[in-house]
TIDO-79671 format. One record per residue (C-alpha): residue in three letters; y, x, z. Coordinates in nm, 2 decimals, always signed. Layout:
BEGIN
r = ALA; py = Y; px = X; pz = Z .
...
This chain:
BEGIN
r = MET; py = +5.24; px = -16.04; pz = +7.03 .
r = ASN; py = +5.10; px = -15.99; pz = +7.38 .
r = MET; py = +5.27; px = -16.17; pz = +7.65 .
r = LYS; py = +4.96; px = -16.17; pz = +7.88 .
r = LYS; py = +5.04; px = -16.17; pz = +8.25 .
r = GLU; py = +4.92; px = -15.91; pz = +8.50 .
r = GLU; py = +4.70; px = -16.03; pz = +8.78 .
r = LEU; py = +4.93; px = -16.01; pz = +9.09 .
r = LYS; py = +4.82; px = -16.03; pz = +9.45 .
r = LEU; py = +5.05; px = -16.28; pz = +9.58 .
r = THR; py = +5.09; px = -16.37; pz = +9.96 .
r = GLN; py = +5.04; px = -16.74; pz = +10.02 .
r = ALA; py = +5.13; px = -16.75; pz = +10.38 .
r = TRP; py = +5.50; px = -16.79; pz = +10.47 .
r = ASP; py = +5.62; px = -16.44; pz = +10.54 .
r = LYS; py = +5.99; px = -16.46; pz = +10.50 .
r = THR; py = +6.26; px = -16.33; pz = +10.73 .
r = PHE; py = +6.42; px = -16.69; pz = +10.75 .
r = PRO; py = +6.24; px = -17.02; pz = +10.87 .
r = LYS; py = +6.10; px = -17.24; pz = +10.60 .
r = SER; py = +6.30; px = -17.56; pz = +10.52 .
r = GLU; py = +6.14; px = -17.90; pz = +10.52 .
r = LEU; py = +6.39; px = -18.02; pz = +10.26 .
r = VAL; py = +6.24; px = -17.83; pz = +9.97 .
r = ASN; py = +5.90; px = -17.76; pz = +9.81 .
r = HIS; py = +5.81; px = -17.40; pz = +9.79 .
r = SER; py = +5.55; px = -17.23; pz = +9.54 .
r = LYS; py = +5.48; px = -16.89; pz = +9.40 .
r = VAL; py = +5.54; px = -16.85; pz = +9.03 .
r = THR; py = +5.52; px = -16.55; pz = +8.77 .
r = PHE; py = +5.67; px = -16.47; pz = +8.45 .
r = VAL; py = +5.66; px = -16.18; pz = +8.21 .
r = ASN; py = +5.97; px = -15.99; pz = +8.10 .
r = ARG; py = +6.02; px = -15.83; pz = +7.74 .
r = TYR; py = +5.86; px = -15.51; pz = +7.87 .
r = GLY; py = +5.54; px = -15.68; pz = +7.96 .
r = ILE; py = +5.59; px = -15.66; pz = +8.33 .
r = THR; py = +5.49; px = -15.96; pz = +8.53 .
r = LEU; py = +5.74; px = -16.07; pz = +8.78 .
r = ALA; py = +5.67; px = -16.26; pz = +9.10 .
r = ALA; py = +5.89; px = -16.52; pz = +9.24 .
r = ASP; py = +5.93; px = -16.78; pz = +9.51 .
r = MET; py = +6.04; px = -17.13; pz = +9.35 .
r = TYR; py = +6.21; px = -17.38; pz = +9.56 .
r = VAL; py = +6.26; px = -17.74; pz = +9.45 .
r = PRO; py = +6.46; px = -18.01; pz = +9.64 .
r = LYS; py = +6.22; px = -18.28; pz = +9.77 .
r = ASN; py = +6.24; px = -18.61; pz = +9.60 .
r = ALA; py = +6.45; px = -18.47; pz = +9.32 .
r = GLU; py = +6.43; px = -18.66; pz = +8.99 .
r = GLY; py = +6.49; px = -18.56; pz = +8.63 .
r = ARG; py = +6.59; px = -18.23; pz = +8.50 .
r = LEU; py = +6.79; px = -18.02; pz = +8.75 .
r = PRO; py = +7.04; px = -17.74; pz = +8.74 .
r = ALA; py = +6.87; px = -17.40; pz = +8.82 .
r = ILE; py = +6.96; px = -17.07; pz = +8.98 .
r = ALA; py = +6.78; px = -16.75; pz = +8.97 .
r = VAL; py = +6.84; px = -16.51; pz = +9.27 .
r = SER; py = +6.77; px = -16.14; pz = +9.34 .
r = GLY; py = +6.88; px = -15.86; pz = +9.55 .
r = PRO; py = +6.97; px = -15.66; pz = +9.74 .
r = PHE; py = +6.90; px = -15.33; pz = +9.56 .
r = GLY; py = +6.57; px = -15.23; pz = +9.73 .
r = ALA; py = +6.51; px = -15.54; pz = +9.91 .
r = VAL; py = +6.24; px = -15.82; pz = +9.84 .
r = LYS; py = +6.25; px = -16.20; pz = +9.78 .
r = GLU; py = +6.14; px = -16.24; pz = +10.14 .
r = GLN; py = +6.46; px = -16.13; pz = +10.27 .
r = CYS; py = +6.81; px = -16.26; pz = +10.17 .
r = SER; py = +6.76; px = -16.36; pz = +9.81 .
r = GLY; py = +6.50; px = -16.61; pz = +9.93 .
r = LEU; py = +6.75; px = -16.75; pz = +10.19 .
r = TYR; py = +7.00; px = -16.79; pz = +9.91 .
r = ALA; py = +6.75; px = -16.97; pz = +9.70 .
r = GLN; py = +6.61; px = -17.19; pz = +9.97 .
r = THR; py = +6.95; px = -17.29; pz = +10.09 .
r = MET; py = +7.08; px = -17.37; pz = +9.73 .
r = ALA; py = +6.76; px = -17.57; pz = +9.68 .
r = GLU; py = +6.84; px = -17.79; pz = +9.98 .
r = ARG; py = +7.18; px = -17.87; pz = +9.80 .
r = GLY; py = +7.00; px = -17.98; pz = +9.50 .
r = PHE; py = +6.94; px = -17.70; pz = +9.27 .
r = LEU; py = +6.59; px = -17.59; pz = +9.15 .
r = THR; py = +6.59; px = -17.20; pz = +9.25 .
r = ILE; py = +6.38; px = -16.90; pz = +9.21 .
r = ALA; py = +6.40; px = -16.58; pz = +9.42 .
r = PHE; py = +6.22; px = -16.29; pz = +9.23 .
r = ASP; py = +6.11; px = -15.94; pz = +9.32 .
r = PRO; py = +6.25; px = -15.70; pz = +9.03 .
r = SER; py = +6.00; px = -15.49; pz = +8.83 .
r = PHE; py = +5.81; px = -15.21; pz = +9.02 .
r = THR; py = +5.88; px = -15.36; pz = +9.36 .
r = GLY; py = +5.76; px = -15.63; pz = +9.61 .
r = GLU; py = +5.49; px = -15.85; pz = +9.46 .
r = SER; py = +5.61; px = -15.79; pz = +9.11 .
r = GLY; py = +5.42; px = -15.58; pz = +8.85 .
r = GLY; py = +5.47; px = -15.24; pz = +8.69 .
r = ASN; py = +5.22; px = -14.98; pz = +8.74 .
r = VAL; py = +5.47; px = -14.72; pz = +8.86 .
r = ARG; py = +5.61; px = -14.83; pz = +9.18 .
r = TYR; py = +5.97; px = -14.80; pz = +9.33 .
r = MET; py = +6.15; px = -14.72; pz = +8.99 .
r = ALA; py = +6.48; px = -14.87; pz = +8.88 .
r = SER; py = +6.65; px = -14.92; pz = +8.54 .
r = PRO; py = +6.97; px = -15.07; pz = +8.44 .
r = ASP; py = +6.81; px = -15.19; pz = +8.13 .
r = ILE; py = +6.47; px = -15.32; pz = +8.28 .
r = ASN; py = +6.65; px = -15.47; pz = +8.59 .
r = THR; py = +6.90; px = -15.67; pz = +8.37 .
r = GLU; py = +6.61; px = -15.78; pz = +8.16 .
r = ASP; py = +6.44; px = -15.90; pz = +8.48 .
r = PHE; py = +6.73; px = -16.15; pz = +8.52 .
r = MET; py = +6.71; px = -16.25; pz = +8.16 .
r = ALA; py = +6.34; px = -16.31; pz = +8.20 .
r = ALA; py = +6.40; px = -16.54; pz = +8.50 .
r = VAL; py = +6.65; px = -16.72; pz = +8.28 .
r = ASP; py = +6.37; px = -16.74; pz = +8.01 .
r = PHE; py = +6.13; px = -16.88; pz = +8.28 .
r = LEU; py = +6.38; px = -17.15; pz = +8.40 .
r = SER; py = +6.47; px = -17.25; pz = +8.05 .
r = LEU; py = +6.11; px = -17.34; pz = +7.98 .
r = ASN; py = +6.04; px = -17.52; pz = +8.30 .
r = ASP; py = +6.00; px = -17.89; pz = +8.26 .
r = ARG; py = +6.20; px = -17.96; pz = +8.59 .
r = VAL; py = +6.52; px = -17.77; pz = +8.46 .
r = ASP; py = +6.79; px = -17.87; pz = +8.24 .
r = PRO; py = +6.82; px = -17.55; pz = +8.02 .
r = GLU; py = +7.19; px = -17.61; pz = +7.96 .
r = ARG; py = +7.27; px = -17.58; pz = +8.34 .
r = ILE; py = +7.14; px = -17.23; pz = +8.45 .
r = GLY; py = +7.31; px = -17.00; pz = +8.68 .
r = ILE; py = +7.23; px = -16.67; pz = +8.86 .
r = ILE; py = +7.30; px = -16.51; pz = +9.20 .
r = GLY; py = +7.30; px = -16.13; pz = +9.25 .
r = ILE; py = +7.33; px = -15.97; pz = +9.59 .
r = CYS; py = +7.43; px = -15.61; pz = +9.67 .
r = GLY; py = +7.32; px = -15.39; pz = +9.37 .
r = TRP; py = +7.19; px = -15.70; pz = +9.20 .
r = GLY; py = +7.55; px = -15.83; pz = +9.20 .
r = GLY; py = +7.64; px = -15.56; pz = +8.93 .
r = MET; py = +7.30; px = -15.66; pz = +8.76 .
r = ALA; py = +7.40; px = -16.01; pz = +8.75 .
r = LEU; py = +7.75; px = -15.93; pz = +8.60 .
r = ASN; py = +7.57; px = -15.72; pz = +8.34 .
r = THR; py = +7.33; px = -16.02; pz = +8.27 .
r = ALA; py = +7.64; px = -16.25; pz = +8.23 .
r = VAL; py = +7.77; px = -16.02; pz = +7.95 .
r = LEU; py = +7.44; px = -16.02; pz = +7.76 .
r = ASP; py = +7.30; px = -16.37; pz = +7.83 .
r = THR; py = +7.50; px = -16.65; pz = +7.68 .
r = ARG; py = +7.25; px = -16.91; pz = +7.84 .
r = VAL; py = +7.39; px = -16.82; pz = +8.18 .
r = LYS; py = +7.67; px = -17.08; pz = +8.26 .
r = ALA; py = +7.77; px = -16.95; pz = +8.61 .
r = THR; py = +7.72; px = -16.62; pz = +8.80 .
r = VAL; py = +7.78; px = -16.54; pz = +9.17 .
r = ALA; py = +7.80; px = -16.16; pz = +9.28 .
r = ALA; py = +7.78; px = -16.15; pz = +9.65 .
r = THR; py = +7.86; px = -15.83; pz = +9.84 .
r = MET; py = +7.80; px = -15.64; pz = +9.51 .
r = TYR; py = +7.76; px = -15.28; pz = +9.43 .
r = ASP; py = +7.79; px = -15.12; pz = +9.10 .
r = MET; py = +7.47; px = -14.90; pz = +9.10 .
r = THR; py = +7.57; px = -14.70; pz = +8.81 .
r = ARG; py = +7.91; px = -14.61; pz = +8.98 .
r = VAL; py = +7.76; px = -14.52; pz = +9.32 .
r = ASN; py = +7.48; px = -14.30; pz = +9.17 .
r = ALA; py = +7.72; px = -14.11; pz = +8.95 .
r = ASN; py = +8.01; px = -14.08; pz = +9.18 .
r = GLY; py = +7.87; px = -14.10; pz = +9.52 .
r = TYR; py = +8.00; px = -14.35; pz = +9.80 .
r = PHE; py = +8.37; px = -14.42; pz = +9.79 .
r = ASP; py = +8.37; px = -14.21; pz = +9.47 .
r = SER; py = +8.36; px = -13.90; pz = +9.69 .
r = GLU; py = +8.15; px = -13.71; pz = +9.44 .
r = ASP; py = +8.34; px = -13.81; pz = +9.13 .
r = ASN; py = +8.34; px = -13.47; pz = +8.96 .
r = GLU; py = +8.13; px = -13.30; pz = +8.70 .
r = GLU; py = +8.00; px = -13.03; pz = +8.93 .
r = ALA; py = +7.87; px = -13.29; pz = +9.17 .
r = ARG; py = +7.69; px = -13.48; pz = +8.90 .
r = TYR; py = +7.54; px = -13.16; pz = +8.75 .
r = ALA; py = +7.40; px = -13.06; pz = +9.09 .
r = LYS; py = +7.24; px = -13.41; pz = +9.14 .
r = LYS; py = +7.10; px = -13.43; pz = +8.78 .
r = ALA; py = +6.97; px = -13.06; pz = +8.82 .
r = ALA; py = +6.80; px = -13.16; pz = +9.16 .
r = MET; py = +6.64; px = -13.47; pz = +9.00 .
r = CYS; py = +6.51; px = -13.26; pz = +8.70 .
r = ALA; py = +6.35; px = -13.02; pz = +8.94 .
r = GLN; py = +6.20; px = -13.33; pz = +9.14 .
r = ARG; py = +6.04; px = -13.44; pz = +8.82 .
r = ILE; py = +5.84; px = -13.12; pz = +8.79 .
r = ALA; py = +5.75; px = -13.13; pz = +9.15 .
r = ASP; py = +5.63; px = -13.48; pz = +9.11 .
r = LEU; py = +5.41; px = -13.40; pz = +8.82 .
r = LYS; py = +5.25; px = -13.10; pz = +8.99 .
r = ALA; py = +5.19; px = -13.30; pz = +9.31 .
r = GLY; py = +5.04; px = -13.59; pz = +9.11 .
r = GLU; py = +5.27; px = -13.87; pz = +9.28 .
r = TYR; py = +5.63; px = -13.95; pz = +9.31 .
r = LYS; py = +5.81; px = -13.85; pz = +9.63 .
r = LEU; py = +5.99; px = -14.13; pz = +9.80 .
r = GLY; py = +6.36; px = -14.08; pz = +9.89 .
r = GLY; py = +6.34; px = -14.26; pz = +10.22 .
r = GLY; py = +6.47; px = -14.60; pz = +10.32 .
r = VAL; py = +6.74; px = -14.67; pz = +10.57 .
r = VAL; py = +6.74; px = -14.38; pz = +10.83 .
r = ASP; py = +6.55; px = -14.42; pz = +11.14 .
r = PRO; py = +6.60; px = -14.34; pz = +11.42 .
r = LEU; py = +6.98; px = -14.41; pz = +11.38 .
r = PRO; py = +7.20; px = -14.10; pz = +11.45 .
r = GLU; py = +7.47; px = -14.15; pz = +11.70 .
r = ASP; py = +7.72; px = -14.04; pz = +11.45 .
r = ALA; py = +7.59; px = -14.24; pz = +11.16 .
r = PRO; py = +7.87; px = -14.39; pz = +10.94 .
r = TYR; py = +7.96; px = -14.75; pz = +10.98 .
r = PHE; py = +7.78; px = -14.87; pz = +10.67 .
r = VAL; py = +7.45; px = -14.68; pz = +10.77 .
r = LYS; py = +7.47; px = -14.87; pz = +11.11 .
r = ASP; py = +7.53; px = -15.19; pz = +10.90 .
r = TYR; py = +7.22; px = -15.14; pz = +10.70 .
r = TYR; py = +7.00; px = -15.03; pz = +11.00 .
r = ASP; py = +7.11; px = -15.35; pz = +11.18 .
r = TYR; py = +6.97; px = -15.54; pz = +10.90 .
r = TYR; py = +6.67; px = -15.37; pz = +10.74 .
r = LYS; py = +6.53; px = -15.20; pz = +11.06 .
r = THR; py = +6.55; px = -15.47; pz = +11.30 .
r = PRO; py = +6.37; px = -15.80; pz = +11.33 .
r = ARG; py = +6.67; px = -15.97; pz = +11.17 .
r = GLY; py = +6.57; px = -15.83; pz = +10.82 .
r = TYR; py = +6.28; px = -15.60; pz = +10.83 .
r = HIS; py = +5.99; px = -15.67; pz = +10.58 .
r = GLU; py = +5.68; px = -15.48; pz = +10.52 .
r = ARG; py = +5.73; px = -15.48; pz = +10.14 .
r = SER; py = +6.10; px = -15.40; pz = +10.13 .
r = LEU; py = +6.19; px = -15.04; pz = +10.01 .
r = ASN; py = +6.50; px = -15.04; pz = +10.22 .
r = SER; py = +6.30; px = -15.13; pz = +10.53 .
r = ASN; py = +6.05; px = -14.85; pz = +10.47 .
r = GLY; py = +6.01; px = -14.55; pz = +10.23 .
r = GLY; py = +6.27; px = -14.62; pz = +9.99 .
r = TRP; py = +6.31; px = -14.57; pz = +9.60 .
r = ASN; py = +6.14; px = -14.26; pz = +9.45 .
r = VAL; py = +6.38; px = -13.96; pz = +9.45 .
r = ILE; py = +6.41; px = -14.00; pz = +9.07 .
r = GLY; py = +6.38; px = -14.37; pz = +9.08 .
r = CYS; py = +6.76; px = -14.42; pz = +9.00 .
r = GLU; py = +6.79; px = -14.13; pz = +8.76 .
r = SER; py = +6.91; px = -14.31; pz = +8.45 .
r = PHE; py = +7.20; px = -14.49; pz = +8.65 .
r = MET; py = +7.38; px = -14.16; pz = +8.65 .
r = ASN; py = +7.47; px = -14.19; pz = +8.29 .
r = GLN; py = +7.50; px = -14.57; pz = +8.22 .
r = PRO; py = +7.80; px = -14.76; pz = +8.32 .
r = ILE; py = +7.68; px = -15.13; pz = +8.32 .
r = LEU; py = +8.01; px = -15.32; pz = +8.34 .
r = LYS; py = +8.19; px = -15.18; pz = +8.02 .
r = TYR; py = +8.22; px = -15.51; pz = +7.85 .
r = SER; py = +8.25; px = -15.74; pz = +8.16 .
r = ASN; py = +8.61; px = -15.87; pz = +8.02 .
r = GLU; py = +8.41; px = -16.04; pz = +7.75 .
r = ILE; py = +8.21; px = -16.28; pz = +7.99 .
r = ARG; py = +8.30; px = -16.62; pz = +7.87 .
r = SER; py = +8.11; px = -16.80; pz = +8.15 .
r = ALA; py = +8.21; px = -16.88; pz = +8.50 .
r = VAL; py = +8.19; px = -16.59; pz = +8.75 .
r = LEU; py = +8.26; px = -16.58; pz = +9.14 .
r = ILE; py = +8.26; px = -16.25; pz = +9.32 .
r = ILE; py = +8.22; px = -16.28; pz = +9.70 .
r = HIS; py = +8.28; px = -15.99; pz = +9.94 .
r = GLY; py = +8.35; px = -15.94; pz = +10.31 .
r = ASP; py = +8.69; px = -15.78; pz = +10.36 .
r = LYS; py = +8.54; px = -15.55; pz = +10.62 .
r = ALA; py = +8.26; px = -15.44; pz = +10.38 .
r = HIS; py = +8.24; px = -15.08; pz = +10.30 .
r = SER; py = +8.14; px = -15.19; pz = +9.94 .
r = ARG; py = +8.45; px = -15.42; pz = +9.90 .
r = TYR; py = +8.59; px = -15.17; pz = +9.65 .
r = PHE; py = +8.30; px = -15.24; pz = +9.41 .
r = GLY; py = +8.37; px = -15.62; pz = +9.40 .
r = LYS; py = +8.75; px = -15.58; pz = +9.39 .
r = ASP; py = +8.74; px = -15.32; pz = +9.09 .
r = ALA; py = +8.47; px = -15.53; pz = +8.91 .
r = PHE; py = +8.68; px = -15.83; pz = +8.92 .
r = THR; py = +8.98; px = -15.64; pz = +8.81 .
r = ASN; py = +8.80; px = -15.50; pz = +8.52 .
r = MET; py = +8.64; px = -15.85; pz = +8.44 .
r = VAL; py = +8.99; px = -16.00; pz = +8.39 .
r = THR; py = +9.20; px = -15.72; pz = +8.25 .
r = ASN; py = +9.26; px = -15.78; pz = +7.87 .
r = SER; py = +9.03; px = -16.09; pz = +7.88 .
r = LYS; py = +9.07; px = -16.43; pz = +7.71 .
r = TYR; py = +8.84; px = -16.59; pz = +7.97 .
r = THR; py = +9.01; px = -16.56; pz = +8.31 .
r = SER; py = +9.06; px = -16.93; pz = +8.42 .
r = ASN; py = +8.69; px = -16.95; pz = +8.54 .
r = LYS; py = +8.69; px = -16.62; pz = +8.73 .
r = GLU; py = +8.75; px = -16.58; pz = +9.11 .
r = LEU; py = +8.74; px = -16.30; pz = +9.37 .
r = TYR; py = +8.66; px = -16.47; pz = +9.71 .
r = LEU; py = +8.71; px = -16.24; pz = +10.03 .
r = ILE; py = +8.57; px = -16.35; pz = +10.37 .
r = PRO; py = +8.79; px = -16.22; pz = +10.67 .
r = GLY; py = +8.60; px = -16.01; pz = +10.90 .
r = ALA; py = +8.26; px = -15.99; pz = +10.72 .
r = SER; py = +8.08; px = -15.68; pz = +10.68 .
r = HIS; py = +7.84; px = -15.59; pz = +10.38 .
r = THR; py = +7.52; px = -15.72; pz = +10.54 .
r = ASP; py = +7.69; px = -16.03; pz = +10.69 .
r = LEU; py = +7.64; px = -16.17; pz = +10.33 .
r = TYR; py = +7.27; px = -16.09; pz = +10.34 .
r = ASP; py = +7.19; px = -16.36; pz = +10.60 .
r = GLY; py = +7.53; px = -16.49; pz = +10.74 .
r = GLY; py = +7.54; px = -16.25; pz = +11.03 .
r = LYS; py = +7.61; px = -16.36; pz = +11.38 .
r = ASP; py = +7.91; px = -16.59; pz = +11.26 .
r = HIS; py = +7.69; px = -16.75; pz = +10.97 .
r = VAL; py = +7.96; px = -16.64; pz = +10.71 .
r = ILE; py = +7.78; px = -16.69; pz = +10.38 .
r = PRO; py = +8.01; px = -16.95; pz = +10.21 .
r = PHE; py = +7.73; px = -17.18; pz = +10.09 .
r = ASP; py = +7.98; px = -17.49; pz = +10.06 .
r = LYS; py = +8.18; px = -17.26; pz = +9.81 .
r = LEU; py = +7.87; px = -17.16; pz = +9.62 .
r = THR; py = +7.77; px = -17.52; pz = +9.61 .
r = ALA; py = +8.10; px = -17.64; pz = +9.47 .
r = PHE; py = +8.12; px = -17.35; pz = +9.22 .
r = PHE; py = +7.78; px = -17.42; pz = +9.09 .
r = ARG; py = +7.83; px = -17.79; pz = +9.07 .
r = GLU; py = +8.14; px = -17.76; pz = +8.88 .
r = TYR; py = +8.00; px = -17.51; pz = +8.62 .
r = LEU; py = +7.64; px = -17.63; pz = +8.59 .
r = LYS; py = +7.73; px = -17.99; pz = +8.54 .
């Protein structure tokens, strides 16, 4: 059995898109998932905390890094008494994986489960009080993790995407037909050959820059976060070259939320009611409670006037409902 860690180059300087809190202790940690990939994380521990603590693992958005909003969520929840980690998924940020900028419904769900492994074995953590937060595309991964991982007692999906749905069906299900899916699959198969001939994987491009005047609302929303000082980070895929063109190929054929109505643990789905992505959260909640025996601990919480990226960093009106999250985790991680 080989669980040897990769040697990762971890930045020790504070390089986040949010200010450092004086209420928590911060450190870098690493752990290995079951595919042998070493993941990098920021750990936040409330100062002067005693005994074993409830813990939360945070990741997302899809294509972001832990120095952006997942770190903000983690640090803020640590200020409120939880031991937290914000981690970079496999193949991205400071985490390992020899091929960069690839994604996988399986491996990325395993990343969350490996984070739960790490927390379960940490001397400062009560292993019976572990929760997770997934943001954007990692909201869907968090729900998928909640289906698989019976150790997770509480899950928050914030401004979530179902990455399998958006890859297979396009935005707003506008490409939900066999012909469109076939064309996308054929293009990616052709790209595989082109990449092998070139000896490298072609990047698909991050958030468009410069921003076209006629860009859709949601593209402007992303630009305002990833391409401005508000959220830009040098290691963020979305801020720069994006995923590989074939990076999300397997999402085309793998719905991840099929058994979500079997989640027994608590789930809170949070969305802005002005977010282009709201339909993902709304439908995920409906699917989760339909024909389910476990509905009393499930909630869909909509925030009036909030866009998709407002739940990344709060936006100008500081709309992330941290009091709501704190009450939720205190109730179900007690």
